[in-house]
N, C-alpha and C positions, 0 to 999 in steps of 0.2 A: 254462623259464620253470613256478613252483610258482602256482599261482592259484587262492585258496577262492572259491568261490561261496558267499553268504548266502542261506539260504531260510527265510522264519519264516513257518510256517501252521497256524492252529490250527483248528477244530473243519470248516468247510467248503471253508475255504479249502489244508485238507492233503490236497482232493482235485485241487489244480491243480497238484501236483509230478510226475506222468506225464510232463502236457507240456512245463511248463517243463521237464525234466530230458531231456528228445529236442531239443525245442527250442534248448537253449542247447548241450548236447554238439554239434548239426550245425550251428550259424548262429555261436557264439561265441568266441570266440577257441580256433578248430579247432589252431593253432600252441604253445599252452602248457597242460601237464600239469596238469588241473582238478580239487578234491577239495568235492564240496557237502557244506557244514555246516546240518544241518536243524535247524530248532527246533519242535518242535508237540508237543500233548497227547494223540499215537495214534504212538506209536512203533515198535508193530506193524504201521502200515498195510501194506497188499501194497506200497505204488506205491514206499516209499523202500526195499525186499527188490532194491536192484541195488547196480552195483562204486562207487566211489568217494563212500563218502556216509559223514558219519559223526552219526549223532543226537543230539541232546542233549533231554529232555525236561522240557517247560516247562508249566504253568497255563495254560489259557486265561483271559482277561480279561475285562473287557469294554469297551465303547469310551470311552474311549480310550487306556484303559493299555493294550490290547494294541498299541499301536504307538508309545507314550510311552515304554514299557519296553524297547523295540528293542533301545537300550546297552546294559541292563543283561544282559537275553538272552546276547547275544554276546560278553561278557565273563565270560561260564560257559565260552566256549572258546579264553578270551586264548593258552593254553598251545598248542595247537593250532595255532592261527591263526598265532604267532608263527613256525611252522615255515613257512609261504608266505611267498611273496616277494611277492604283492598279495595284497588280500583285495576281494572287488567283493561290493557288498551289490546283489541286482534282487528287486524286487518279487514277489510270489506269481504275479501276474496282467499280468507285463507279460513278453512274452513275442517275443524275438528272430525276425525274418522274413527277415532277411538277413545276410549272411555280413559279419563285423566280424571283423578281423587286430587282434591283441596291438600292433600298430605304430601302429595307429589313436588307441589311448587310453593308449600307454604304446610311445612312439615311440625308437625308437634314441639312445641318450646325453641323453636328457631328464631335465631335473632338477626335474619339480615332483613333490611328494607324494601330492597329490589330483586325483580329477575330481571331477563334478558336471555335473548336464544341468539345462540351459535350460527351464524350466518353459513350456513352449506357451501355458499362460493369460496371459504376461505378456511377450511380445514388446514390446520398444521403450517400454515402458508400466512404472510401480514395482510390486513384486510387495508382498504383502502381511506385511511384514515385523511382527517382534513388537514395539506400541508401546507395552507397558506397562514403565515405567522398573522396576517393583518386582523384573521378570522376569530370570535370569542369560540368557533369550536376546533382550532388548532390544538393538535393530540399531541406533538414533537418537544417539545417546551420543556416538562417536569420527568423527565425520563419515568413515565408512566409504564405497566406492565399493559402492551399491548401484542400477547400472546392470544388475547379472544376480540374477534370484532362480531358486533350483534347487528342483526339483524332491524329495522327501525318495525318488523309487523308485527310484535306481539310482544311486550313486555307488562310492568306492572309494579306492585307493591301495595306496600300501608299506604292506607288511605294521607294521612298527612305527611309521608313524605315523597308523595306521589306528586300531591298538592305542592309542594317545594320546588318540589323539580321541575313543573310543568312551569312556574311561575316563573324561573330559574332559564329554564328556556328560551320561553316566549321573550324574554329580556334580553338575550344571546340575538336572535334571532332578530329583532329590531334595533339594536346597536351596528348588528352588521349590515341590516338596508341604509341605515342611515352614515354608511360609508359606502353603500353601493355593491356590499359585498352580499353573494351568495354561495355559500359554503357546496362543496361539489357532490353532497348525496345530502344536499339539503337538511327535514329534521331527522333523517338518520346521522349526521354526522357530527349537529349536536351532542344526540341522544348519546354519542357512541363516547364524547367527549368525559360528556356529565358520568357516565358509568367509569369511565376511567381513574375519575375522580374519587369514584367510592365505589371503586373495586368491592373494598374489606367490605362492604355493606351489602353486597348482593351475591347473588345464584345464577350459576349458566347454564341453562336447559341445554339438552343436545340438539342437533338440525332436525332430528326427526320431527320435531315442533315446528317446521319450515321448510316443509318437501316443496321442492318444487314438481305441478304436475308433467311440464315439457319435457322432452326427452332430453338426454345427458347427465342427469343425476343419479343413474341406475344404480352407481356404488355407493352411495350414501343411504338410497334405498334398501341397497344389501347391507349397510354397516348398522346402520340405527332403525330403531321398532318406528314404524309410522303412528303420529300421533295427529297429525296434523298437515294437510297440504295447502299451497297456494293453486288457485285452478289457473289452465291455462285460458287464455284468452286470446279472441282476434284481437291484433294491433291496431289494425283498421278501426275496431269499435272503440279500442280501451287501450289508446297509444300511454306511451309512459311520459315521453320525456319530449314529443315533438308541442304539447300548449297547445291542441288544437280546439280545446272546449268541450270534448263530449268528455 
């Protein structure tokens, strides 16, 4: 089985690739043939000079566009991604720490097209879905089952389905921007709307696949087997929302 792993890293985030590559190769779907699709503004970075890596040069954008445009970035590699059986996106700072076999996400004989991970901050409570009815990410208009809220750090599925997804979400983002609308959680808001619309076609992984390394989530660490962790980072070097350009 051929699996495409998508990594997006510009500016300081490019430096995460060495550890990301080592952890994903060691722990994630060792029984699959993996190709890494790297989207970066530093194509000559020495960390990327390894086997099974395909580089796509992108421009660094300030927050929130660097995350809002991720579907547009991915679409640049649509032809190559179509050659994979499955496509998986993993945040640059989300690293596997325990083995995950492909059968846990794509079991033999499965029929789902997509998977996502339950956001660890919204277990048993409503998530922060987009509530602006003018946005394409608006989630409250069709009586969707909103019992799950998925974190945008880890998702994937059959390649043909993912290519349809990223094409649609790129167009949604563009349409919102044409009306000067930015969804409250950017790409994650659009992804959640799409998953709500296709919930019968997807599987939801437990929050152990998206455990924050920061304090305050001890109950999540106790309740779910740790599989992947979000690295704790200095907010001065890695601001999430300030748009400092780092």
